[in-house]
BAPA-137257 format. One line per 4 residues: number of its first residue (from 1); for each residue x, y, z of N, C-alpha, C. Coordinates in nm, 3 decimals, padded with zeros to 5 digits. Atoms other than C-alpha are relative to their C-alpha. Example, Ala and Ser with C-alpha at 12.3 -4.5 7.8 and 13.67 -1.06 7.14 Angstrom:
# residues 2
1) 00.089 -00.119 00.000 01.230 -00.450 00.780 00.090 00.120 00.000 ~ -00.082 -00.119 -00.006 01.367 -00.106 00.714 -00.077 00.109 00.073 .
//
This chain:
# residues 210
1) 00.036 -00.038 00.106 -00.076 -00.574 -01.628 00.077 00.124 -00.131 ~ -00.106 -00.053 00.105 00.116 -00.381 -01.973 -00.095 00.099 -00.075 ~ 00.116 -00.013 00.110 -00.135 -00.172 -02.160 00.060 00.165 -00.027 ~ -00.021 -00.176 00.018 -00.109 00.241 -02.292 -00.061 00.037 00.124 .
5) 00.040 -00.133 -00.134 -00.165 00.493 -02.000 -00.019 00.081 -00.066 ~ 00.040 -00.125 00.021 -00.332 00.794 -02.101 00.095 00.115 00.113 ~ -00.070 -00.099 -00.119 -00.096 01.081 -01.892 -00.127 00.039 00.044 ~ 00.114 -00.052 -00.075 -00.265 01.231 -01.654 00.090 00.032 00.099 .
9) -00.057 -00.065 -00.142 -00.149 01.424 -01.287 00.053 -00.113 00.079 ~ -00.065 00.081 -00.176 -00.063 01.139 -01.045 00.072 -00.088 -00.078 ~ -00.123 00.091 00.046 00.263 00.940 -01.011 00.000 -00.143 00.073 ~ -00.025 00.203 -00.061 00.092 00.588 -00.856 -00.085 00.059 00.146 .
13) 00.054 00.013 -00.206 -00.094 00.497 -00.498 00.154 00.076 00.083 ~ -00.109 -00.010 -00.087 00.136 00.703 -00.321 00.005 -00.079 00.154 ~ 00.065 00.074 -00.086 00.007 00.480 -00.033 -00.082 -00.055 00.060 ~ 00.084 00.048 -00.036 -00.212 00.234 00.092 00.015 -00.054 00.176 .
17) -00.021 00.012 -00.121 -00.295 00.264 00.470 -00.090 -00.086 00.063 ~ 00.057 00.165 -00.054 -00.375 -00.017 00.688 00.010 00.051 00.155 ~ 00.033 -00.028 -00.141 -00.486 00.012 01.044 00.093 -00.138 00.065 ~ -00.063 00.141 -00.002 -00.281 -00.287 01.275 00.011 00.059 00.208 .
21) 00.045 -00.020 -00.185 -00.326 -00.321 01.703 00.139 -00.064 00.047 ~ -00.145 00.027 -00.009 00.075 -00.499 01.643 00.074 00.045 -00.045 ~ -00.120 -00.050 00.075 00.333 -00.281 01.533 00.119 -00.066 00.003 ~ -00.164 00.104 -00.007 00.652 -00.495 01.673 -00.056 -00.116 -00.096 .
25) -00.003 00.071 00.135 00.497 -00.732 01.447 -00.028 -00.029 -00.100 ~ -00.042 -00.036 00.121 00.372 -00.558 01.163 00.228 00.007 -00.048 ~ -00.147 -00.011 00.023 00.732 -00.454 01.177 00.109 -00.111 -00.061 ~ -00.103 00.153 00.040 00.913 -00.806 01.185 -00.090 -00.043 -00.135 .
29) 00.010 00.101 00.064 00.628 -00.940 00.900 00.032 00.041 -00.153 ~ -00.019 -00.102 00.058 00.707 -00.588 00.642 00.105 -00.012 -00.037 ~ -00.132 -00.008 00.044 01.043 -00.522 00.681 00.069 -00.123 00.014 ~ -00.114 00.057 00.015 01.208 -00.863 00.793 -00.036 -00.066 -00.087 .
33) -00.037 00.173 00.102 01.042 -01.131 00.618 -00.097 00.045 -00.098 ~ 00.041 -00.009 00.182 00.868 -00.934 00.239 00.159 00.072 -00.026 ~ -00.099 -00.076 -00.013 01.207 -00.734 00.307 -00.034 00.177 -00.066 ~ -00.009 -00.034 00.068 01.055 -00.411 00.231 00.036 00.136 00.111 .
37) -00.109 -00.127 -00.083 01.293 -00.108 00.421 -00.123 00.116 00.104 ~ 00.121 -00.026 -00.035 01.090 00.043 00.703 00.082 00.142 -00.029 ~ -00.207 -00.176 00.036 01.199 00.450 00.576 -00.084 00.155 00.091 ~ 00.135 -00.172 -00.088 00.902 00.646 00.772 -00.088 -00.066 00.118 .
41) 00.068 00.014 -00.120 00.812 00.627 01.151 -00.012 00.124 00.064 ~ 00.032 -00.087 -00.095 00.619 00.875 01.339 -00.079 -00.021 00.122 ~ 00.156 00.066 -00.110 00.392 00.935 01.617 00.060 00.011 00.127 ~ -00.061 00.019 -00.166 00.352 00.913 02.008 -00.063 -00.111 00.041 .
45) 00.001 00.222 -00.054 00.245 00.572 02.216 -00.107 00.018 -00.033 ~ 00.136 00.012 00.063 -00.118 00.620 02.137 -00.072 00.009 -00.136 ~ 00.029 -00.018 00.204 -00.097 00.682 01.773 00.109 00.035 -00.069 ~ -00.122 00.006 00.099 00.154 00.618 01.486 00.022 -00.028 -00.097 .
49) 00.055 00.048 00.173 00.194 00.583 01.160 00.141 -00.029 -00.075 ~ -00.163 00.108 00.093 00.499 00.350 00.960 -00.042 00.001 -00.112 ~ 00.071 -00.005 00.167 00.513 00.360 00.589 00.212 -00.143 -00.008 ~ -00.065 00.071 00.036 00.729 00.085 00.454 00.002 00.004 -00.157 .
53) -00.070 00.005 00.127 00.953 00.090 00.088 -00.061 -00.075 -00.043 ~ 00.032 00.078 00.140 00.760 -00.048 -00.231 00.038 -00.074 -00.053 ~ -00.059 00.025 00.087 00.873 00.040 -00.472 00.058 00.152 00.000 ~ -00.091 -00.152 00.016 01.091 00.420 -00.598 -00.152 00.054 00.085 .
57) 00.192 -00.120 -00.066 00.676 00.570 -00.514 -00.027 -00.017 00.091 ~ 00.166 00.095 -00.096 00.460 00.284 -00.354 00.084 -00.028 00.154 ~ -00.068 00.063 -00.170 00.487 00.234 00.000 -00.123 -00.037 00.051 ~ 00.092 -00.006 -00.040 00.286 00.064 00.188 -00.001 00.062 00.179 .
61) 00.043 -00.075 -00.070 00.120 00.252 00.539 -00.070 -00.114 00.150 ~ 00.117 00.062 -00.106 -00.013 00.148 00.872 -00.021 00.087 00.118 ~ 00.002 -00.045 -00.160 -00.145 00.300 01.181 00.029 -00.023 00.106 ~ 00.038 00.096 -00.180 -00.118 00.175 01.529 -00.104 00.099 00.094 .
65) 00.072 -00.077 -00.113 -00.404 00.238 01.714 -00.020 -00.172 00.069 ~ 00.028 00.073 -00.113 -00.377 -00.054 02.028 -00.216 -00.024 00.036 ~ 00.200 00.027 00.002 -00.841 -00.012 02.071 -00.068 -00.042 -00.145 ~ 00.051 00.037 00.065 -00.853 -00.100 01.728 -00.062 -00.068 -00.005 .
69) 00.096 00.082 00.032 -01.117 -00.375 01.644 00.072 -00.135 -00.083 ~ -00.133 00.133 00.155 -00.928 -00.695 01.489 -00.096 -00.032 -00.070 ~ 00.046 00.019 00.087 -00.968 -00.800 01.207 -00.058 -00.146 -00.009 ~ 00.035 00.126 -00.060 -01.145 -01.093 01.144 00.023 -00.049 -00.174 .
73) -00.087 00.068 00.042 -00.974 -01.373 00.929 -00.126 -00.011 -00.163 ~ 00.055 -00.017 00.057 -01.101 -01.388 00.561 00.089 -00.025 -00.172 ~ -00.136 00.015 00.134 -00.969 -01.516 00.177 -00.018 00.091 -00.082 ~ -00.009 -00.204 00.075 -00.939 -01.197 -00.038 -00.069 -00.016 -00.126 .
77) 00.131 00.010 00.052 -01.284 -01.135 -00.238 -00.102 00.008 00.021 ~ 00.067 00.063 -00.034 -01.473 -01.328 -00.079 -00.088 00.140 00.124 ~ 00.143 -00.105 -00.104 -01.823 -01.085 00.138 00.029 -00.027 00.107 ~ 00.038 -00.050 -00.162 -01.812 -00.927 00.501 -00.044 00.085 00.032 .
81) 00.011 -00.083 -00.062 -01.938 -00.769 00.685 00.099 00.001 00.138 ~ -00.050 -00.060 -00.051 -01.720 -00.777 00.941 00.142 00.127 -00.010 ~ -00.082 -00.061 -00.001 -01.437 -00.546 01.045 00.119 00.044 -00.082 ~ -00.124 00.083 00.068 -01.154 -00.507 00.807 00.090 00.103 00.076 .
85) -00.137 -00.118 -00.038 -00.860 -00.256 00.821 00.128 00.070 -00.066 ~ 00.000 -00.124 00.068 -00.848 -00.044 00.543 -00.028 00.127 00.084 ~ -00.034 -00.116 -00.057 -00.770 00.324 00.638 -00.070 00.065 -00.124 ~ -00.019 -00.082 00.053 -00.756 00.498 00.350 00.090 -00.024 -00.136 .
89) -00.065 00.071 00.076 -00.619 00.490 -00.008 00.072 00.149 -00.095 ~ -00.053 -00.143 00.052 -00.353 00.786 -00.125 00.026 00.005 -00.098 ~ -00.070 -00.053 00.136 -00.330 00.918 -00.499 00.109 00.047 -00.009 ~ -00.106 -00.122 00.074 00.025 01.068 -00.570 -00.033 00.093 -00.157 .
93) -00.028 -00.077 00.100 00.030 01.358 -00.773 00.106 00.062 -00.007 ~ -00.149 -00.103 00.024 00.324 01.553 -00.950 00.044 00.108 00.063 ~ -00.057 -00.103 00.029 00.271 01.917 -00.897 -00.055 00.039 00.112 ~ 00.138 -00.063 -00.068 00.105 02.140 -00.647 -00.073 00.067 -00.114 .
97) 00.142 00.014 00.145 -00.084 02.244 -00.996 -00.057 -00.085 -00.015 ~ 00.101 00.090 00.101 -00.197 01.925 -01.055 -00.024 -00.039 00.115 ~ 00.058 00.033 -00.131 -00.255 01.888 -00.651 -00.198 00.141 -00.011 ~ 00.094 -00.080 00.007 -00.454 02.221 -00.693 -00.155 -00.011 -00.121 .
101) 00.091 00.019 00.099 -00.656 02.158 -01.031 -00.139 -00.064 00.081 ~ 00.063 00.060 -00.075 -00.782 01.855 -00.871 -00.061 -00.032 00.087 ~ 00.104 -00.047 -00.152 -00.930 02.025 -00.571 -00.130 00.124 -00.052 ~ 00.135 00.005 00.088 -01.108 02.214 -00.807 -00.119 -00.082 -00.081 .
105) 00.137 00.001 00.067 -01.271 01.997 -00.997 -00.066 -00.052 00.100 ~ 00.107 00.038 -00.123 -01.377 01.801 -00.652 -00.103 00.134 00.060 ~ 00.033 -00.092 -00.044 -01.477 02.191 -00.567 -00.183 00.014 -00.113 ~ 00.069 00.034 00.090 -01.644 02.179 -00.885 -00.140 -00.076 -00.041 .
109) 00.071 00.052 00.003 -01.813 01.913 -00.877 -00.148 -00.026 00.086 ~ 00.081 -00.052 -00.149 -01.979 01.955 -00.550 00.038 -00.135 00.062 ~ -00.098 00.103 -00.105 -01.731 01.640 -00.366 00.061 00.085 00.110 ~ -00.054 -00.065 -00.149 -01.699 01.771 00.020 00.140 -00.053 00.004 .
113) -00.146 00.086 00.020 -01.317 01.754 00.078 00.014 00.100 00.115 ~ -00.075 -00.019 -00.138 -01.080 01.834 00.379 00.181 00.052 -00.101 ~ -00.124 00.009 00.066 -00.755 02.045 00.233 -00.005 00.152 00.004 ~ -00.123 00.077 -00.015 -00.508 02.143 00.132 00.043 00.014 00.139 .
117) -00.072 -00.024 -00.156 -00.340 02.055 00.465 00.119 -00.057 -00.026 ~ -00.127 00.004 -00.003 00.016 02.070 00.515 00.086 -00.113 00.100 ~ -00.033 00.125 -00.117 00.152 01.727 00.712 00.159 00.047 -00.007 ~ -00.187 -00.040 -00.012 00.561 01.855 00.680 00.028 -00.064 -00.155 .
121) -00.116 00.103 00.089 00.696 01.618 00.409 -00.150 00.005 -00.141 ~ 00.056 -00.014 00.133 00.368 01.662 00.160 -00.119 00.119 00.010 ~ 00.149 -00.018 -00.002 00.043 01.866 00.102 -00.111 -00.122 -00.054 ~ 00.187 00.120 -00.029 -00.328 01.626 00.146 -00.080 00.042 -00.008 .
125) 00.157 -00.025 00.051 -00.693 01.655 00.010 -00.044 -00.135 00.019 ~ 00.069 00.202 00.005 -00.888 01.323 00.122 -00.193 00.118 00.010 ~ 00.111 00.041 00.015 -01.261 01.311 00.044 -00.047 -00.085 -00.042 ~ 00.108 00.155 00.000 -01.494 01.001 -00.028 -00.049 -00.008 -00.179 .
129) 00.096 00.040 00.151 -01.606 00.788 -00.349 -00.114 -00.009 00.063 ~ 00.144 00.032 -00.087 -01.951 00.711 -00.364 00.014 -00.122 00.068 ~ 00.022 00.064 -00.073 -01.887 00.394 -00.166 00.067 00.036 00.161 ~ -00.095 -00.052 -00.128 -01.724 00.590 00.142 00.159 -00.044 -00.037 .
133) -00.175 00.057 -00.041 -01.401 00.491 00.066 00.040 00.118 00.013 ~ -00.096 -00.159 -00.029 -01.137 00.768 00.223 00.131 -00.009 -00.096 ~ -00.166 -00.042 00.120 -00.915 00.885 -00.077 00.045 00.135 00.096 ~ -00.118 -00.133 -00.048 -00.634 01.146 -00.023 00.077 -00.035 -00.174 .
137) -00.048 -00.105 00.130 -00.459 01.365 -00.348 00.125 00.048 00.129 ~ -00.107 -00.085 -00.109 -00.064 01.428 -00.179 00.104 00.025 -00.143 ~ -00.173 -00.059 00.068 00.202 01.634 -00.326 00.114 -00.111 00.094 ~ -00.102 -00.045 -00.080 00.537 01.568 -00.194 00.056 00.103 00.006 .
141) -00.079 -00.074 -00.013 00.728 01.839 -00.077 00.113 00.009 00.054 ~ -00.106 -00.011 -00.040 01.024 01.742 00.068 00.024 -00.177 -00.067 ~ -00.062 00.119 00.033 01.208 01.480 -00.092 00.100 -00.043 00.108 ~ -00.053 00.060 -00.102 01.361 01.245 00.186 00.148 -00.088 -00.080 .
145) -00.063 00.087 00.064 01.731 01.145 00.122 00.048 -00.065 00.068 ~ -00.007 00.169 -00.062 01.705 00.842 00.356 -00.084 -00.018 00.104 ~ 00.155 00.049 -00.142 01.473 00.707 00.634 -00.020 00.086 00.080 ~ 00.007 -00.059 -00.117 01.304 00.922 00.879 -00.062 -00.066 00.079 .
149) -00.027 00.112 -00.098 01.293 00.741 01.203 -00.015 00.083 00.149 ~ 00.030 -00.048 -00.133 01.096 00.988 01.438 -00.113 -00.031 00.072 ~ 00.093 00.035 -00.130 00.886 00.786 01.622 00.078 00.041 00.160 ~ -00.077 -00.147 -00.162 00.947 00.943 02.016 -00.003 -00.163 00.092 .
153) 00.068 00.124 -00.090 00.832 00.600 02.146 -00.032 -00.187 -00.108 ~ 00.017 00.130 -00.011 00.912 00.267 01.951 00.036 -00.120 00.018 ~ -00.075 00.170 -00.094 00.927 -00.072 01.963 00.110 -00.057 -00.018 ~ -00.146 00.024 -00.060 01.211 -00.274 02.004 00.054 -00.011 -00.161 .
157) -00.069 00.041 00.138 01.212 -00.386 01.616 00.047 00.084 -00.018 ~ -00.011 -00.104 -00.019 01.157 -00.043 01.560 00.152 00.071 -00.004 ~ -00.073 -00.011 -00.109 01.471 00.031 01.716 00.179 -00.038 -00.052 ~ -00.127 00.105 00.033 01.684 -00.223 01.533 00.023 00.106 -00.173 .
161) -00.027 -00.112 00.173 01.695 00.055 01.163 -00.089 -00.063 -00.087 ~ 00.077 00.002 00.140 01.578 00.078 00.819 -00.028 -00.121 -00.052 ~ 00.007 00.125 00.074 01.671 -00.240 00.702 -00.015 -00.165 00.013 ~ 00.056 00.171 -00.059 01.536 -00.583 00.714 00.090 -00.045 00.021 .
165) -00.068 00.053 -00.017 01.696 -00.815 00.872 -00.100 -00.161 00.034 ~ 00.078 00.113 00.008 01.601 -01.154 00.805 00.045 -00.161 00.096 ~ 00.012 00.028 -00.156 01.770 -01.324 01.110 -00.146 -00.001 00.077 ~ 00.123 00.046 -00.071 01.421 -01.254 01.233 -00.051 -00.083 00.005 .
169) 00.096 00.114 00.038 01.272 -01.514 01.128 00.057 -00.133 -00.079 ~ -00.037 00.119 00.088 01.445 -01.824 01.086 -00.113 -00.119 -00.091 ~ 00.044 00.031 00.053 01.314 -01.999 00.834 -00.052 -00.184 -00.089 ~ -00.024 00.167 00.026 01.229 -02.416 00.750 00.043 -00.003 -00.163 .
173) -00.044 00.043 00.138 01.383 -02.539 00.424 -00.077 -00.070 -00.145 ~ 00.117 -00.001 00.067 01.165 -02.529 00.113 00.021 -00.183 00.039 ~ -00.013 00.139 00.047 01.007 -02.913 00.049 00.024 -00.013 -00.097 ~ -00.013 00.109 00.130 01.012 -02.896 -00.278 00.060 00.154 -00.123 .
177) 00.036 -00.057 00.036 01.103 -02.653 -00.539 -00.097 00.012 -00.122 ~ 00.108 -00.046 00.125 00.796 -02.648 -00.763 -00.139 -00.039 00.087 ~ 00.139 -00.013 -00.045 00.404 -02.604 -00.651 -00.088 -00.017 -00.119 ~ 00.119 00.065 00.153 00.089 -02.752 -00.851 -00.058 00.142 00.043 .
181) 00.061 -00.090 00.016 -00.064 -02.481 -00.953 -00.127 -00.030 00.013 ~ 00.151 -00.018 00.044 -00.486 -02.518 -00.895 -00.102 00.094 -00.054 ~ 00.082 -00.090 00.060 -00.726 -02.322 -01.094 -00.147 00.043 00.056 ~ 00.098 -00.080 -00.052 -00.940 -02.076 -00.952 -00.090 00.090 -00.091 .
185) 00.071 -00.079 00.150 -01.173 -01.778 -01.066 00.059 00.013 -00.144 ~ -00.044 -00.071 00.088 -01.097 -01.659 -01.388 00.117 -00.053 -00.123 ~ -00.109 00.024 00.047 -00.831 -01.915 -01.462 -00.026 -00.004 -00.125 ~ -00.025 -00.044 00.076 -00.937 -01.958 -01.803 -00.001 00.063 -00.090 .
189) -00.044 -00.132 00.098 -00.883 -01.614 -01.942 00.085 -00.014 -00.057 ~ -00.080 -00.058 00.049 -00.569 -01.660 -01.997 00.059 -00.073 -00.152 ~ 00.023 00.111 00.132 -00.649 -01.920 -02.298 -00.032 00.049 -00.096 ~ 00.115 -00.098 00.084 -00.893 -01.690 -02.416 00.061 00.109 -00.045 .
193) -00.073 -00.098 00.042 -00.667 -01.383 -02.430 00.123 -00.066 -00.098 ~ -00.042 00.009 00.091 -00.419 -01.531 -02.610 -00.022 -00.119 -00.113 ~ 00.114 00.074 00.160 -00.597 -01.750 -02.892 -00.092 00.121 -00.021 ~ 00.017 -00.151 00.113 -00.754 -01.452 -02.959 00.150 00.117 -00.033 .
197) -00.156 -00.063 00.015 -00.444 -01.256 -03.010 00.043 00.141 00.099 ~ 00.075 -00.087 -00.112 -00.588 -01.036 -02.669 00.173 00.007 00.013 ~ -00.091 -00.017 -00.124 -00.216 -01.094 -02.512 00.074 -00.113 -00.045 ~ -00.039 00.089 00.015 00.065 -01.297 -02.476 00.055 -00.112 00.147 .
201) -00.085 00.079 -00.107 00.232 -01.599 -02.233 00.080 00.116 00.059 ~ -00.195 00.063 -00.128 00.520 -01.492 -01.980 00.057 -00.102 -00.019 ~ -00.050 00.180 00.041 00.774 -01.744 -02.042 -00.005 -00.099 00.145 ~ -00.009 00.094 -00.154 00.775 -01.816 -01.666 -00.153 -00.133 -00.028 .
205) 00.157 00.082 -00.018 00.368 -01.933 -01.752 -00.052 -00.079 -00.123 ~ 00.006 00.027 00.137 00.413 -02.073 -02.098 -00.070 -00.068 00.044 ~ -00.010 00.075 00.026 00.442 -02.386 -01.977 -00.112 -00.094 00.109 ~ 00.133 -00.004 -00.070 00.168 -02.383 -01.722 -00.158 -00.005 -00.082 .
209) 00.082 -00.037 00.069 -00.086 -02.263 -01.976 -00.071 -00.137 00.039 ~ 00.130 00.082 -00.036 -00.417 -02.489 -01.984 00.050 -00.052 -00.127 .
//
């Protein structure tokens, strides 16, 4: 979505933090299959924190906890009461002043928070939204010049380094260069938007337009 964005103190989604029971498989999937470099690893045997680079400013993060409750499979968007694997959403801020100003706003609004806390590579403030979703404001105090792989006891895949390894996933040849697209919830919205001049088809989608 390309819309005008007002000036804000945020740099974007600093990271989404999830939970894994199988760090080895997680590294193989995110680094080697999806091609996201492993840029930070830290922790000890009982608790580890790993980060995979998504964009220049955004990463996907995992806490590795062996005794975490397994995630029950489900389709995205389908309600469930089963255990999930999300931990918290971290929003990056541009400066120390922005972090402190937002913390002041939380305090003035009567929102309980914890911080700022110095984590070595950045300062963080933790709080919850009205849904009890855990949120973090984070300001980076150190700009890394390269990957920081500091886990004292990494799984075998992590010892292979930061760069993705395509050979870790022997892939079968694709059966077809074309995929049939089936309509889903909201499929009619594209035509609605284009017909009313609220948007336009991107080149690759024009041929699939209803």
